[in-house]
C-alpha positions in Angstrom: 46.1 84.0 230.0 43.6 81.2 229.4 40.9 82.8 227.3 38.6 80.5 225.2 38.1 82.0 221.6 34.5 82.9 222.4 35.7 85.4 225.1 39.1 86.4 223.8 39.6 90.0 222.5 42.2 91.2 220.0 40.7 94.7 220.0 43.4 97.0 221.2 41.0 99.9 221.8 38.8 97.7 223.9 41.8 96.5 225.9 43.0 100.1 226.4 39.5 101.2 227.5 39.5 98.6 230.3 43.0 99.7 231.4 42.0 103.4 231.6 38.8 102.6 233.5 40.7 100.3 235.9 44.3 101.7 236.1 45.2 100.0 239.4 47.2 97.0 238.0 49.2 94.1 239.4 52.8 94.1 238.1 54.6 90.8 238.4 58.2 89.6 237.6 60.7 87.0 238.7 62.8 88.2 241.6 65.5 85.8 242.9 63.7 82.9 241.3 60.3 83.6 242.8 57.3 85.5 241.3 56.9 88.9 243.0 53.9 91.2 242.5 52.9 94.7 243.5 49.6 96.6 243.0 50.2 100.1 241.7 48.3 102.7 239.5 49.4 103.2 235.9 49.2 105.8 233.2 48.3 104.5 229.8 49.7 106.3 226.7 47.7 105.1 223.7 48.7 107.5 221.0 50.4 106.2 217.7 53.7 107.8 218.8 53.9 105.1 221.5 53.6 102.1 219.1 50.8 99.9 218.0 49.8 98.9 221.5 50.9 102.0 223.5 52.9 102.1 226.7 52.3 102.2 230.5 54.1 104.4 233.0 54.2 104.0 236.8 56.5 104.3 239.8 57.5 102.1 242.7 59.1 102.6 246.1 62.8 102.5 245.6 63.0 99.7 248.2 60.6 97.4 246.3 62.2 94.1 245.3 60.7 94.5 241.8 63.1 97.5 241.1 65.9 95.0 240.4 63.9 93.3 237.7 62.9 96.7 236.2 66.4 97.9 236.2 67.6 94.8 234.3 64.8 95.2 231.8 63.4 91.8 232.6 60.0 90.9 231.0 57.1 91.8 233.3 53.4 91.2 233.2 50.8 93.7 234.4 47.2 92.4 235.0 44.2 94.7 235.0 40.8 93.5 236.2 37.6 95.0 234.8 34.0 94.6 236.0 33.1 91.1 237.4 30.3 89.4 239.1 28.9 86.0 240.3 26.2 84.6 238.0 23.4 82.7 239.8 21.5 79.9 238.0 18.3 81.3 239.5 18.5 84.4 237.3 18.2 82.6 234.0 14.9 82.0 232.1 15.7 78.4 231.4 17.2 75.4 233.2 19.6 73.9 233.9 22.6 76.2 234.4 25.6 76.1 236.7 27.0 79.0 238.7 29.7 80.9 237.0 31.6 84.2 237.1 31.5 86.9 234.4 34.5 89.2 234.2 37.0 91.0 232.0 40.7 91.3 232.3 43.7 92.4 230.3 47.3 91.2 230.7 50.1 93.4 229.4 53.6 92.2 228.7 56.8 94.1 228.0 60.3 95.0 229.1 60.5 98.1 231.3 62.8 101.1 230.9 63.7 103.4 233.8 62.8 107.0 233.6 65.1 109.9 234.4 64.2 112.6 237.0 62.4 114.9 234.5 60.3 112.0 233.1 59.6 110.9 236.7 58.0 114.3 237.5 55.9 114.1 234.3 54.7 110.6 235.2 53.6 111.8 238.7 51.9 114.9 237.2 50.1 112.8 234.6 49.0 110.1 237.1 47.6 112.7 239.5 45.9 114.6 236.6 44.2 111.4 235.3 42.8 110.6 238.8 41.8 114.2 239.6 39.9 114.3 236.3 37.6 111.6 237.6 36.6 114.0 240.4 35.6 117.0 238.3 34.1 119.6 238.8 36.2 119.6 242.0 39.2 121.8 241.7 42.1 119.5 240.6 44.9 118.9 243.1 48.4 119.2 241.6 51.9 118.7 242.9 52.5 122.4 242.8 50.1 122.7 245.8 52.4 120.6 248.0 55.4 122.0 249.8 58.5 121.6 247.5 60.4 119.9 250.3 57.8 117.3 250.7 57.7 116.7 246.9 61.4 116.2 246.7 61.4 113.9 249.7 58.8 111.8 248.1 60.5 111.8 244.7 63.8 110.6 246.2 62.0 107.5 247.6 60.6 106.3 244.3 61.7 105.2 240.9 59.6 105.6 237.8 59.5 103.5 234.7 57.8 103.1 231.3 56.6 99.8 229.8 56.4 99.7 226.0 53.6 97.2 225.4 55.0 94.2 223.5 51.7 92.3 223.5 48.4 92.1 225.4 45.9 89.3 226.2 42.3 90.3 226.7 39.3 88.3 228.0 35.7 89.7 228.1 33.4 86.9 229.4 29.9 88.3 229.4 27.5 85.5 228.6 28.3 85.2 224.9 27.4 81.5 225.2 23.9 82.1 226.4 20.6 82.5 224.5 18.8 85.8 224.1 16.1 84.5 226.5 18.6 83.8 229.2 20.5 87.0 228.6 17.3 89.0 228.9 16.5 87.3 232.2 20.1 87.8 233.5 20.1 91.5 232.5 16.7 92.1 234.3 18.1 90.3 237.4 21.1 92.6 237.5 19.0 95.7 237.0 16.8 94.8 239.9 19.7 94.9 242.3 20.5 98.2 244.0 24.3 97.9 243.8 26.0 100.0 241.2 28.2 97.1 239.9 25.0 95.1 239.1 23.7 97.8 236.8 27.1 97.9 235.1 27.1 94.2 234.6 23.7 94.4 233.0 25.1 97.0 230.6 28.0 94.7 229.8 25.9 91.7 229.2 23.8 93.7 226.8 26.7 95.3 225.0 28.6 92.1 224.4 25.5 90.3 223.0 23.8 92.8 220.8 23.8 90.4 217.9 21.4 88.2 219.8 19.2 90.8 221.4 16.4 92.8 219.7 17.5 96.3 220.7 21.2 96.8 219.7 21.6 100.3 221.1 19.3 100.5 224.1 19.1 98.2 227.2 16.2 95.8 227.0 15.1 96.3 230.6 14.7 99.7 232.1 16.4 100.4 235.4 14.2 100.7 238.4 13.4 104.2 239.6 15.4 105.4 242.5 
């Protein structure tokens, strides 16, 4: 990953947080001499029992061409994209500026290991539980609520794997090269927009530049009333 030092992150916890908040990753590997990629959801295990950087778990359709690379244990990369947004020069306090894009992303590298049938079932249960937890207080859906024949039919069509994380690259580009005056103007501009992602980008601009801004713990601009 190309990440200038100003935006590069070596913080494992920060990288893990991005993965957990955005678990739908892009896994890529070489298959028959060409780069192949597939978008799938992942479970992140970040406890110390899983190494310094943790591990990922996921599953693929058995017919996916990537399965051959996973079975061989070839190195793969998984890319996770965090919040991102276009930055307009009109939203700064000073001039001149050029349009840019603020974003965060984490690239994970490692050699996969295939999971047996019991571990495959655990991976499915954990993935469903993680996503159902985002919908609380709704009653969580579990595999036990599906007909056993359907579950077994589905499980026969997939393969599950784990990916011990060998290393990670992280970039968090959120206006660290801008002045406090311009950051305040940018945050206010994002907070004035109705879309949820704009309010989130305002929070990120503030969080990543607290050393420049007057209020390190509270947003500098109140959100408009809804």
